[in-house]
N, CA and C of each residue as an Amber inpcrd file, in Angstrom:
protein
   435
  19.2210000  14.1490000   5.0730000  17.9150000  14.6170000   5.7650000
  17.1840000  13.5370000   6.5720000  16.3630000  13.7740000   7.4700000
  15.6490000  12.5320000   8.3280000  14.2020000  11.9280000   7.7390000
  13.5550000  11.2810000   7.5870000  12.3950000  10.8740000   6.8180000
  11.8860000  10.7930000   7.8010000  10.4950000  11.5670000   7.4770000
   9.0090000  11.8850000   8.8770000   7.8420000  11.1280000   7.6530000
   7.0840000  10.4850000   8.0060000   6.5020000  10.1040000   7.1710000
   4.9950000  10.8370000   7.1970000   4.9740000  11.5410000   7.9660000
   3.5140000  12.5220000   8.5450000   4.1630000  13.2370000   7.4030000
   4.6100000  13.5710000   6.7310000   4.7130000  15.1980000   6.1900000
   4.9430000  14.5710000   4.7110000   3.6130000  15.1570000   3.9440000
   3.5860000  15.1880000   2.7160000   4.6250000  15.1600000   1.9410000
   5.0890000  14.3210000   0.4150000   6.2230000  14.2220000  -0.2640000
   6.1550000  15.8510000  -0.9900000   5.4010000  16.7380000  -1.1600000
   5.2900000  17.8750000  -1.8750000   7.1090000  18.8340000  -1.0250000
   7.3960000  18.0850000   0.6900000   8.4900000  18.8130000   1.5890000
   9.0810000  18.1850000   1.0230000  10.0120000  17.6220000  -0.0190000
  10.6250000  17.0050000  -0.0590000  11.5360000  17.8010000  -1.5020000
  12.2940000  17.2960000  -2.4300000  12.6770000  17.6560000  -3.4810000
  12.1240000  16.9190000  -4.8780000  11.6200000  17.4160000  -6.0230000
  11.6480000  16.8090000  -7.4490000  11.9270000  15.7280000  -6.7780000
  13.0220000  15.4900000  -7.4180000  14.1730000  14.3090000  -7.6250000
  13.2080000  13.3720000  -6.6310000  13.3500000  13.0290000  -5.8360000
  12.7700000  12.5230000  -4.4230000  11.4910000  12.0990000  -4.2960000
  10.5020000  13.3070000  -5.0760000   9.2070000  12.7290000  -5.0470000
   8.5140000  11.6060000  -6.1960000   9.4250000  11.3830000  -7.3900000
   9.1390000  10.7820000  -8.0630000   9.5930000   9.6800000  -8.2670000
  10.1290000   8.8510000  -7.5660000  10.6100000   7.0010000  -6.6020000
   9.4050000   7.2980000  -6.1780000   8.7890000   8.0510000  -5.3370000
   7.3210000   7.8950000  -4.5560000   6.3850000   7.3890000  -5.5970000
   6.3790000   8.4320000  -5.7730000   4.9950000   8.3960000  -6.8840000
   5.1530000   7.4310000  -7.9950000   6.3570000   7.0930000  -8.5590000
   5.8810000   5.7170000  -9.4330000   5.7310000   4.5030000  -8.6480000
   6.2550000   4.5090000  -7.7240000   6.3140000   3.0160000  -6.6130000
   4.0580000   3.3860000  -6.3350000   3.7360000   4.1710000  -5.7630000
   2.5170000   4.8890000  -6.0200000   1.8720000   4.4370000  -6.7840000
   2.2210000   4.1510000  -7.9220000   1.2840000   4.0030000  -9.0790000
   1.3640000   2.7990000  -9.0030000   2.3240000   1.6730000  -8.5810000
   2.0000000   0.6310000  -8.9540000   1.4010000  -0.6090000  -8.2140000
   1.6630000   0.6600000  -7.3490000   1.0830000  -0.2380000  -5.4870000
  -0.7870000  -0.2410000  -6.3600000  -0.9280000   1.0540000  -6.7150000
  -2.7190000   1.4710000  -6.8850000  -2.8110000   0.4520000  -8.3490000
  -2.2920000  -0.0120000  -9.3580000  -2.2680000  -0.9910000 -10.0610000
  -2.7430000  -2.2730000  -9.8010000  -1.5250000  -2.1880000  -8.8050000
  -1.4830000  -3.8970000  -8.2040000  -2.8310000  -4.0630000  -7.1380000
  -3.2130000  -2.7440000  -6.6110000  -4.1220000  -3.1600000  -5.9420000
  -5.4380000  -3.2660000  -6.2740000  -5.7570000  -1.9970000  -7.9410000
  -6.9410000  -2.6000000  -8.5140000  -7.1090000  -3.8100000  -9.1330000
  -6.2550000  -4.5990000  -9.9740000  -6.1110000  -5.3740000 -10.3440000
  -5.9390000  -6.8330000  -9.9130000  -5.7780000  -6.5120000  -8.6660000
  -5.4920000  -7.7730000  -7.7010000  -6.5160000  -7.7960000  -6.2270000
  -7.6040000  -8.6670000  -6.1740000  -9.0190000  -8.5680000  -5.3110000
  -9.7930000  -9.3720000  -5.1920000  -9.1350000  -9.9490000  -3.7600000
  -9.7240000 -11.2560000  -3.2150000 -11.6580000 -11.1390000  -3.8930000
 -11.5810000 -12.1630000  -4.3840000 -12.4840000 -13.1590000  -5.1930000
 -13.0340000 -14.5400000  -4.9170000 -13.8480000 -15.2320000  -4.5090000
 -14.2350000 -16.4120000  -3.5280000 -15.3040000 -16.5600000  -4.7650000
 -16.0650000 -17.4210000  -5.2040000 -16.6680000 -18.4270000  -5.8680000
 -16.8810000 -19.8600000  -5.4230000 -18.0040000 -20.5050000  -5.5950000
 -18.3680000 -21.2300000  -5.6010000 -18.1390000 -22.5970000  -6.9590000
 -17.7950000 -23.5160000  -5.9180000 -17.3960000 -24.4500000  -6.9180000
 -18.0500000 -26.2640000  -6.3430000 -18.4930000 -26.8550000  -7.2250000
 -18.8460000 -28.0060000  -7.5560000 -17.5980000 -28.6290000  -5.4660000
 -18.5210000 -29.3020000  -5.4590000 -17.5990000 -29.9710000  -3.8950000
 -16.6740000 -31.2350000  -4.9220000 -15.6410000 -31.5550000  -3.4110000
 -14.5700000 -32.7020000  -4.7760000 -15.6330000 -34.1120000  -4.0320000
 -15.9260000 -33.4890000  -2.6640000 -16.7020000 -34.6540000  -2.1470000
 -18.0970000 -34.4890000  -1.8210000 -19.0760000 -34.9960000  -3.0400000
 -20.1950000 -34.2240000  -2.4200000 -21.3000000 -34.9010000  -1.5680000
 -21.4760000 -33.9730000  -0.6880000 -23.0720000 -34.6800000   0.3670000
 -24.4700000 -34.9550000  -0.0560000 -24.4820000 -34.0470000  -1.1830000
 -26.1300000 -33.8820000  -1.7650000 -25.8880000 -33.3440000  -3.2790000
 -27.2650000 -33.5640000  -3.7140000 -27.4380000 -32.8270000  -4.9950000
 -27.0040000 -31.4580000  -5.2360000 -26.0190000 -30.5990000  -5.7590000
 -25.7950000 -29.7010000  -5.9110000 -25.2300000 -29.1670000  -5.0620000
 -24.0630000 -29.8510000  -4.0530000 -23.2610000 -29.1660000  -3.0820000
 -21.9890000 -28.6610000  -3.5590000 -21.5510000 -27.2470000  -3.6400000
 -20.9330000 -26.6310000  -3.2680000 -19.6150000 -25.9880000  -2.3060000
 -18.8810000 -25.9250000  -3.1730000 -17.4630000 -25.0500000  -2.0260000
 -17.2350000 -24.0870000  -2.4860000 -16.8150000 -23.4300000  -1.4770000
 -16.2110000 -22.2440000  -1.9090000 -14.7750000 -22.2230000  -2.2910000
 -14.1690000 -21.5890000  -3.6060000 -12.7300000 -21.6450000  -3.5400000
 -12.3940000 -20.2410000  -3.6140000 -10.6540000 -19.4450000  -3.9570000
 -10.6920000 -18.1370000  -3.8110000 -10.2190000 -18.7160000  -5.2500000
 -10.3960000 -17.4960000  -6.0520000 -10.2110000 -17.5470000  -7.8240000
  -8.7630000 -16.4610000  -7.7210000  -9.1870000 -14.9040000  -7.4280000
  -7.9520000 -14.6060000  -7.0130000  -7.5340000 -14.3980000  -5.7170000
  -6.6390000 -13.5100000  -5.1570000  -5.9420000 -12.5860000  -4.0300000
  -5.7630000 -11.3140000  -3.9110000  -5.6160000 -10.7260000  -3.2910000
  -5.1350000  -9.5830000  -2.2720000  -3.6800000  -9.5100000  -3.1990000
  -2.9190000  -8.5610000  -3.0390000  -1.1250000  -8.1280000  -2.9660000
  -0.7390000  -8.7700000  -2.1400000   0.2290000  -9.0490000  -1.9180000
   0.7250000  -9.8060000  -0.4680000   1.2020000  -8.9630000   0.6790000
   1.5610000  -7.6650000  -0.0260000   1.9600000  -6.2370000   0.8220000
   0.5760000  -5.6470000   1.3360000  -0.6220000  -5.7440000   0.6010000
  -2.0670000  -4.7490000   1.0710000  -2.5730000  -6.3790000   1.9150000
  -2.3890000  -7.2810000   2.2440000  -2.6990000  -8.6690000   3.0360000
  -1.8320000  -8.0940000   4.5960000  -0.2510000  -7.9650000   4.0980000
  -0.0370000  -7.7170000   5.6660000  -0.3350000  -6.3960000   6.2910000
  -0.9470000  -5.0580000   5.4260000  -1.1410000  -3.7500000   5.5280000
  -2.5280000  -4.4690000   6.2610000  -3.0990000  -5.0110000   5.9590000
  -4.8590000  -5.8710000   6.4440000  -5.0480000  -5.8620000   7.8260000
  -4.1720000  -6.9260000   7.6550000  -3.4850000  -7.8030000   8.9040000
  -3.2480000  -6.8430000  10.5460000  -2.3000000  -6.1880000   9.9920000
  -1.4240000  -5.2600000  10.9960000  -2.7210000  -4.3250000  11.0790000
  -3.2730000  -3.5240000  10.6020000  -4.0780000  -2.6330000  10.8180000
  -5.6000000  -3.0470000  11.1610000  -6.0790000  -2.2010000  12.0490000
  -7.3100000  -2.6320000  12.2850000  -8.7590000  -2.2500000  11.3980000
  -9.3610000  -2.2510000  11.0440000 -10.7290000  -2.0450000   9.9730000
  -9.9980000  -1.0760000   8.9000000  -8.9960000  -1.7430000   8.3290000
  -8.1850000  -1.4110000   6.9620000  -8.6750000  -1.1080000   6.0240000
  -9.4250000  -0.5720000   4.8150000 -10.2070000  -0.2140000   4.4500000
  -9.6430000   0.1650000   2.6520000 -10.0460000  -0.8790000   1.3330000
  -9.6680000  -0.4770000   0.4760000  -9.4860000   0.5390000  -0.7850000
 -10.8310000   1.0920000  -0.0870000 -11.0980000   2.6400000  -0.3720000
 -10.4870000   3.7440000  -0.1770000 -10.3110000   3.7690000   0.7980000
  -9.5990000   4.9080000   1.3620000  -7.9010000   4.3760000   1.1340000
  -7.8280000   3.0280000   0.6270000  -6.4630000   2.9280000   0.5230000
  -6.0680000   3.2090000  -0.8910000  -7.0160000   3.4700000  -1.9050000
  -6.9590000   3.1350000  -3.4630000  -7.0180000   5.0050000  -3.2360000
  -7.5390000   5.8840000  -2.5410000  -7.8020000   7.2810000  -2.7090000
  -5.9770000   7.5370000  -1.7780000  -5.7530000   6.6670000  -1.1580000
  -4.4570000   7.7910000  -0.6500000  -3.3540000   7.1610000  -1.7870000
  -3.3680000   6.5390000  -2.4180000  -2.7730000   6.0480000  -3.6470000
  -2.4040000   7.0990000  -4.6920000  -4.1850000   7.1880000  -4.7320000
  -4.2050000   8.5790000  -5.9800000  -3.7410000   9.9690000  -5.5720000
  -3.5670000   9.9920000  -4.2630000  -3.0220000  10.8600000  -4.1900000
  -1.9110000  11.1860000  -3.8690000  -1.0470000  10.6850000  -3.6110000
   0.5090000  10.5600000  -3.6480000   0.6070000   9.8970000  -5.1850000
   0.2920000   9.6920000  -5.7540000   0.6620000   9.5770000  -7.2600000
   0.1040000  10.9110000  -8.1890000  -0.7870000  11.7280000  -7.5950000
  -1.2290000  12.8480000  -8.2490000  -0.2400000  14.2640000  -8.0650000
   0.0660000  13.8430000  -6.3320000   1.5290000  14.5960000  -5.7130000
   0.2020000  15.9980000  -4.5460000  -0.8590000  14.3840000  -3.8600000
  -1.8700000  15.8710000  -3.7670000  -2.3470000  14.9790000  -2.0920000
  -1.2550000  14.0870000  -1.7720000  -1.2410000  13.9220000  -0.2450000
  -1.2540000  14.6100000   0.8440000  -2.1820000  14.3610000   1.4180000
  -1.5150000  15.1590000   3.2160000  -0.9320000  15.2990000   4.2980000
  -0.3660000  15.8870000   4.5850000  -0.0710000  15.7430000   6.0630000
  -0.6070000  14.9750000   7.1250000  -0.3680000  14.4490000   8.0330000
  -0.9490000  13.7040000   8.7650000  -1.1840000  14.5030000  10.0130000
  -2.5390000  14.5840000  10.6020000  -2.9050000  15.3740000  11.4400000
  -3.6760000  14.9240000  12.3950000  -3.4300000  15.1360000  13.6710000
  -3.4770000  14.4960000  15.0600000  -5.2550000  16.1990000  14.7000000
  -5.7400000  15.6690000  15.2830000  -7.6250000  16.2810000  15.6010000
  -7.9240000  16.1350000  17.4100000  -7.7860000  17.3170000  17.9790000
  -7.8950000  16.6550000  19.1100000  -9.9840000  17.3880000  19.2620000
 -10.3930000  16.9140000  20.1930000 -12.0160000  17.2890000  20.0320000
 -12.7340000  17.0240000  19.5790000 -12.4000000  16.1120000  18.3840000
 -12.8530000  15.6750000  17.2290000 -13.3450000  14.1210000  17.4330000
 -14.8140000  13.7800000  16.3480000 -14.7780000  12.6980000  16.3220000
 -14.0220000  11.6040000  16.0080000 -13.0410000  12.0710000  14.4010000
 -12.0170000  11.2130000  14.1390000 -10.5920000  11.7450000  14.5590000
 -10.2980000  10.9190000  15.5630000  -8.8720000  11.4220000  16.4870000
  -7.5390000  11.9260000  15.2960000  -7.5290000  12.0140000  13.8560000
  -6.5410000  12.1590000  12.8210000  -7.3320000  11.8570000  11.4660000
  -6.2200000  12.4010000  10.8560000  -6.9300000  12.5440000   9.2220000
  -5.8930000  12.0550000   8.7880000  -5.7410000  11.6200000   7.1160000
  -4.6700000  11.3720000   6.5000000  -3.9390000  10.4100000   6.6580000
  -4.3650000   9.8620000   8.0830000  -3.3950000   8.8120000   8.6560000
  -3.3700000   7.5250000   7.1800000  -4.1010000   7.1660000   6.2190000
  -3.9600000   6.3010000   4.8830000  -2.6300000   6.8090000   4.0590000
  -2.8000000   7.6720000   3.8000000  -1.4460000   8.6770000   3.4080000
   0.2530000   8.8750000   3.7620000   0.1400000   8.3670000   5.7060000
   1.0080000   8.4320000   5.5610000   1.6280000   7.1120000   5.7910000
   0.5790000   6.0080000   5.7420000   0.6950000   3.9400000   5.8540000
   1.6050000   4.0770000   4.7400000   0.6500000   4.9780000   3.5040000
   1.3900000   4.3710000   2.4920000   2.8400000   5.0740000   1.8450000
   3.1740000   6.1620000   2.5050000   4.0860000   7.0890000   2.6450000
   5.3670000   6.0090000   3.2840000   4.9960000   5.5980000   4.1260000
   6.3120000   5.2080000   5.0150000   6.3330000   3.5140000   3.9200000
   5.2740000   2.7870000   3.8570000   5.2650000   1.8000000   2.9630000
   6.4080000   1.7140000   1.6000000   6.4300000   2.4510000   0.8430000
   6.7160000   2.9920000   0.0030000   7.8230000   4.0370000   0.5600000
   8.3400000   4.3100000   1.4830000   9.8360000   4.5760000   1.5440000
  10.5590000   3.2060000   1.9520000   9.4860000   1.8860000   2.8840000
  10.3900000   0.5530000   3.3050000  10.7480000   0.2640000   1.6480000
  10.0070000   0.1190000   0.7740000  10.1250000  -0.3730000  -0.4860000
  11.1690000  -0.1800000  -1.2250000  11.5720000   1.5980000  -1.3390000
  12.7200000   2.1890000  -1.7960000  13.9890000   2.3160000  -0.9470000
  14.1050000   1.3920000   0.3020000  15.1380000   1.5660000   0.9240000
  15.4760000   0.9060000   1.1710000  14.4570000  -0.7890000   1.3110000
  15.0420000  -1.9480000   1.5400000  14.9200000  -2.7660000   0.4630000
  14.4020000  -2.5680000  -0.4760000  13.7550000  -3.4480000  -1.6010000
  12.8440000  -4.1220000  -1.3950000  12.2010000  -4.8550000  -2.5640000
  11.7170000  -5.8410000  -1.6430000  11.3940000  -6.9320000  -3.3030000
  10.3610000  -8.1360000  -2.8300000   9.7720000  -8.9910000  -3.9420000
   9.1820000  -9.0620000  -3.9280000   8.8490000  -9.2500000  -5.4130000
   7.1500000  -9.1440000  -5.9080000   7.2930000  -9.9010000  -6.6250000
   6.2240000 -10.7500000  -7.4440000   6.4970000 -12.4890000  -7.7160000
   7.3180000 -12.9050000  -8.7560000   8.2040000 -13.3030000  -7.5980000
   9.2110000 -13.7580000  -8.1030000  10.3600000 -12.6340000  -8.6180000
  10.4190000 -11.8430000  -8.4450000  11.6760000 -10.2800000  -9.1090000
  11.9100000  -9.8310000  -7.7660000  12.9320000  -9.4650000  -7.4040000
  13.9470000  -8.5780000  -6.5770000  13.7990000  -7.1770000  -7.3240000
  13.4540000  -6.0620000  -6.4100000  13.9000000  -4.6760000  -7.0830000
  14.4700000  -4.1010000  -6.0080000  15.8070000  -3.7720000  -5.8720000
  16.4920000  -3.9330000  -4.9320000  16.5350000  -2.0370000  -4.3930000
  17.3010000  -1.2540000  -3.8320000  16.8200000   0.1470000  -2.6520000
  16.5370000   0.4860000  -4.1870000  16.3700000   2.0170000  -3.7350000
  16.2460000   3.0620000  -4.7200000  17.4940000   3.4840000  -4.6710000
  18.4430000   3.7820000  -4.7910000  20.0880000   4.4170000  -4.7780000
  19.7180000   5.9740000  -4.2450000  18.8960000   6.8110000  -5.3580000
  18.2660000   7.9400000  -4.9370000  17.7580000   8.3740000  -3.7140000
  16.8620000   7.6850000  -3.5220000  16.3340000   7.7940000  -2.3130000
  17.3680000   7.5990000  -1.5040000  18.0690000   6.4590000  -0.9020000
  18.7070000   6.1010000   0.0110000  20.2450000   7.0600000   0.2870000
  20.3590000   7.8260000  -0.4340000  21.7790000   8.3140000  -0.8370000
  21.0920000   9.8730000  -0.3420000  19.8700000  10.5990000  -0.6540000
  18.7870000  11.8270000  -0.1280000  18.7190000  11.2370000   1.5640000
  18.7590000   9.7730000   1.9530000  17.8960000  10.4130000   2.8410000
  19.2930000   9.5370000   4.3430000  20.3560000   9.8920000   3.1560000
  22.0910000   9.0070000   3.7120000  21.5860000   7.9380000   4.4590000
  21.0560000   6.5650000   4.0210000  21.0840000   5.5650000   3.5330000
  21.5460000   4.2170000   3.1080000  22.7510000   3.6320000   3.9750000
  23.2970000   2.6590000   3.0960000  22.7700000   1.5110000   2.6370000
  22.5680000   1.1090000   1.6550000  22.4020000   0.5010000   0.3580000
  23.1000000  -1.0040000   0.4000000
């Protein structure tokens, strides 16, 4: 089989869909529990009374930071909805629309299917832990691992 991120997961076998849904669930949890948060703290070298500076309290997941840097106007709410659709087996085919105010629909579904495919076929490291490629997915798509 040849991978096509434009196609919804329902196109593939149930055995193939499960690792995608599980990975989407992990990404959604990671995105939900890790968000950029900036706070004000007392300045290390105050210039005046009550001087404060900004400091990062928590950051977005690294994979999300990469997507955000790569895609112009990337939105967290759309990311969460796309991941929820994948988890619930409700993701949709990518569609290009002609003569419309939006040139496409379900592009976030495609972006996240592609991210998940890369993570499942190439492996990935997160918080110092390495997850190897998924054998089932690699075998299904005839990819050496």
